[in-house]
Kinemage of the C-alpha trace (Angstrom):
@kinemage 1
@onewidth
@group {chain A} dominant
@subgroup {mainchain}
@vectorlist {calphas} color= white
{ca unk a 1} P 0.021 0.011 -0.014
{ca unk a 2} L 1.392 3.376 -0.982
{ca unk a 3} L 1.634 6.341 1.418
{ca unk a 4} L -1.120 8.793 1.446
{ca unk a 5} L 0.055 12.417 0.954
{ca unk a 6} L -1.745 15.651 1.747
{ca unk a 7} L -0.541 19.154 1.026
{ca unk a 8} L 0.772 19.675 4.597
{ca unk a 9} L 2.774 16.513 4.578
{ca unk a 10} L 4.249 17.385 1.131
{ca unk a 11} L 5.319 20.786 2.356
{ca unk a 12} L 6.726 19.252 5.608
{ca unk a 13} L 8.687 16.621 3.734
{ca unk a 14} L 10.135 19.154 1.335
{ca unk a 15} L 11.171 21.282 4.354
{ca unk a 16} L 12.875 18.247 5.949
{ca unk a 17} L 14.884 17.844 2.791
{ca unk a 18} L 15.862 21.442 2.714
{ca unk a 19} L 13.492 22.732 -0.003
{ca unk a 20} L 10.934 25.520 -0.150
{ca unk a 21} L 8.250 25.600 -2.760
{ca unk a 22} L 9.561 28.753 -4.275
{ca unk a 23} L 13.144 27.597 -4.296
{ca unk a 24} L 12.134 24.345 -5.847
{ca unk a 25} L 10.248 26.088 -8.634
{ca unk a 26} L 13.148 28.433 -9.400
{ca unk a 27} L 15.684 25.632 -9.284
{ca unk a 28} L 13.651 23.878 -11.968
{ca unk a 29} L 13.374 26.972 -14.162
{ca unk a 30} L 9.689 27.537 -13.374
{ca unk a 31} L 7.823 30.661 -12.264
{ca unk a 32} L 8.188 31.218 -8.488
{ca unk a 33} L 4.567 30.264 -7.782
{ca unk a 34} L 4.565 27.127 -9.821
{ca unk a 35} L 5.023 24.608 -6.971
{ca unk a 36} L 2.528 26.445 -4.722
{ca unk a 37} L -0.008 26.272 -7.540
{ca unk a 38} L 0.783 22.618 -8.063
{ca unk a 39} L -0.402 21.788 -4.516
{ca unk a 40} L -3.931 22.844 -5.678
{ca unk a 41} L -3.786 21.149 -9.030
{ca unk a 42} L -3.191 24.050 -11.386
{ca unk a 43} L 0.442 23.511 -12.495
{ca unk a 44} L 1.682 20.272 -13.930
{ca unk a 45} L 5.295 21.235 -14.266
{ca unk a 46} L 5.348 22.312 -10.592
{ca unk a 47} L 3.722 19.066 -9.544
{ca unk a 48} L 6.462 17.170 -11.487
{ca unk a 49} L 9.193 19.177 -9.693
{ca unk a 50} L 7.743 18.391 -6.362
{ca unk a 51} L 7.366 14.648 -7.147
{ca unk a 52} L 10.942 14.493 -8.395
{ca unk a 53} L 12.273 16.286 -5.242
{ca unk a 54} L 10.469 13.726 -3.077
{ca unk a 55} L 11.389 10.742 -5.271
{ca unk a 56} L 7.942 9.687 -6.088
{ca unk a 57} L 5.561 9.945 -9.039
{ca unk a 58} L 2.845 12.585 -9.471
{ca unk a 59} L 0.351 9.885 -9.444
{ca unk a 60} L 1.500 8.713 -5.936
{ca unk a 61} L 1.310 12.257 -4.492
{ca unk a 62} L -2.053 13.098 -6.061
{ca unk a 63} L -3.823 9.880 -7.050
{ca unk a 64} L -7.165 11.560 -7.460
{ca unk a 65} L -5.877 13.933 -10.164
{ca unk a 66} L -4.329 11.443 -12.420
{ca unk a 67} L -7.009 8.810 -12.942
{ca unk a 68} L -6.766 6.931 -16.197
{ca unk a 69} L -10.158 7.235 -17.972
{ca unk a 70} L -11.243 4.695 -20.503
{ca unk a 71} L -12.099 6.007 -23.873
{ca unk a 72} L -15.825 5.809 -24.656
{ca unk a 73} L -16.062 3.478 -27.701
{ca unk a 74} L -19.367 5.196 -28.743
{ca unk a 75} L -17.493 8.544 -29.171
{ca unk a 76} L -16.493 9.062 -32.688
{ca unk a 77} L -12.850 9.628 -33.623
{ca unk a 78} L -10.955 10.669 -36.621
{ca unk a 79} L -11.294 13.415 -39.231
{ca unk a 80} L -15.083 13.287 -39.331
{ca unk a 81} L -15.568 13.400 -35.540
{ca unk a 82} L -16.736 17.086 -35.538
{ca unk a 83} L -19.306 18.515 -37.852
{ca unk a 84} L -17.006 21.505 -38.281
{ca unk a 85} L -14.334 19.270 -39.952
{ca unk a 86} L -16.627 18.386 -42.804
{ca unk a 87} L -16.521 21.911 -44.233
{ca unk a 88} L -12.813 22.515 -44.095
{ca unk a 89} L -12.363 22.287 -47.849
{ca unk a 90} L -14.975 24.956 -48.352
{ca unk a 91} L -13.316 27.908 -46.588
{ca unk a 92} L -13.355 30.344 -49.518
{ca unk a 93} L -14.014 34.063 -49.119
{ca unk a 94} L -17.468 35.128 -48.056
{ca unk a 95} L -19.679 36.260 -50.860
């Protein structure tokens, strides 16, 4: 069974390892708020930086965010999936 992480535990473990969220973001070439935003699910690169610093995957840290969804076989795919695709050849100038 994998460890359950919450945002407080993540921040505490980073602090134990000598990291701050801002410092971690800057060390990875990201905006200074990237890792703070990652705690709330709005920055994938920040989440990856945190996971790498802790030696885990982003799926381990936030399993609810990264659920693999099955593709619905009833959903059409391909070029004709959208009705807008059908008229692409007829994009001449308006009369």
